[in-house]
Structures are given as C-alpha cells and as structure tokens.
VEXDO-870476 format. One record per residue (C-alpha): residue in three letters; x, y, z. Coordinates in steps of 0.05 Angstrom, whole numbers, plus 32768, in hexadecimal, padded with zeros to 4 digits. Example, Ala and Ser with C-alpha at 12.3 -4.5 7.8 and 13.67 -1.06 7.14 Angstrom:
<atoms>
ALA80F67FA6809CSER81117FEB808F
</atoms>
This chain:
<atoms>
MET877282557F7ATHR879B82217F79LYS87BE82047FBDILE880481FA7FABSER881F81C77FE1TYR885181E58015ASP887E81B18004LEU888281D47FB6PHE888682217FCDPHE88BE82067FF2ALA88DD81DE7FC3THR88E882277F9ELEU8904824E7FD5SER893882097FE1GLY898182097FC7ASN89B682327FD5ARG89B082617F99ARG896682747F96LEU897482807FE3GLU89B182A57FD7ILE899082D07F9DILE895582D97FCBGLN898082F8800CTYR89A8831E7FCELEU8966833C7FC2GLN8959834A7FFAGLN898C83737FFFTHR899B839A7FC5GLY8950839A7FA6TRP894183A67F68GLN897983897F36ASN8983836A7EEEVAL89A283287EE8THR89E1833E7EDCGLU89E083587F1CILE89D183267F40ALA89F882FB7F1CHIS8A38832B7F32GLY8A1D832E7F78THR8A1982EB7F7DGLY8A5382D37F5EILE8A1882997F47GLU8A1B82907EECGLN89F082C07ED0SER89CC827C7EB3ALA89BF82577EF5VAL89A2829A7F13SER897382A47ECBHIS8962825D7EE3SER8955826A7F29LEU892682A37F20ASN890082877EF0LYS88E582597F29LEU88E3828C7F54LEU88BC82B87F2DALA888D827F7F1BCYS887E82787F66GLN887182C87F5DCYS88B782C67F98VAL88D182FA7F71HIS88A9832B7F46ILE88C783477EFCGLU88D283867ED9VAL88E4839B7E91ARG891283E37E8FGLY892B83E77E49LYS895383A97E39HIS895083967E7FARG8924836A7EAFTYR8932837A7EF2TYR891683407F36SER890A83587F7BLEU88EC83317FB0ASN889983337FB7GLU889783647FEEGLU885183548004THR8860830C8015ILE88A782E88008VAL88D083278039PRO88A0831D806ELEU88A482D6806CPHE88F782D88075LYS88F483138095LEU88CF82D980CBILE88FD82A880B4ASP893482DB80D2ARG891882D78111HIS890C82948120ILE89568288810FGLU897082C38145LYS894082A4817APHE894182618171CYS898182558147ARG89B982728170GLY89CC823B819CASP89D781F38180CYS899781E58150ASP898081988152CYS895781B78122CYS897481D580F4SER89C181C58108ILE89CE820C8102LYS8A0C8218813AHIS8A1282558164GLY8A30828E8131GLN8A1E826080FBALA89E0828780DBGLU8A0182C780D5SER8A4382A880B6GLU8A2482778083HIS89D6827C807FLEU89C982C58082LEU89E6830B805CPRO89ED834A8085SER89AE83758084LYS89B983C08069
</atoms>
C-alpha cells in the first residue's frame, strides 16, 4: 500500500470550493455536476475540477447513470471524518478560539451548512 502524506490528503480537502462541495454532498447525497454547480453557485468547470481532485483521493464516489455521472461522499471514511470535525467545532471552537480563529456563532454562519 502506498503511503500518502497528511499534507497531500488535507490539501485535497482544502480550498473553499472543495469544502463547499463536500458540505453540499453531505446534505444532498448523490448529485451530478450540473446539480452541484446549481446548488453551490460554483461554476460547472470549477465543480468538475474539484470533483476530479476529490475523486483521485477517493473522497467521493462516482456512479454513471445514463449520460450523467453522479457523485457522493465516501460513506466509509469521509462522512465519519466530517462528523468528527463537526463535533470538534461544536465542542472546542465555540468561543474565541486561537487555534482555529473562529468566533462564537461564526461556525454556523460561515463554515457549516445546516444539517438536514
């Protein structure tokens, strides 16, 4: 098995567009590129580019249905990872937080989409 560095893994997840796509898929489940672009307001070409990066690290899965490719989060690893991150933010990033520079209430308004 090839080892991947934490830097490379987290670089794949980083970037506002990829995080927004991850959060959108977390809420909606399977979506095609057009649906993701419409739902997030990100240009379709940027969505495709971001999905290719996420797919390369198996952060998302792809399923072909007719002419469309549908994407969803990796349920085995990425969904639990982001649930853990949500719990961390809820527990530790609620006040003025030097480690992650989040002020009270900012987590909901700027970083997390509301849960379904």
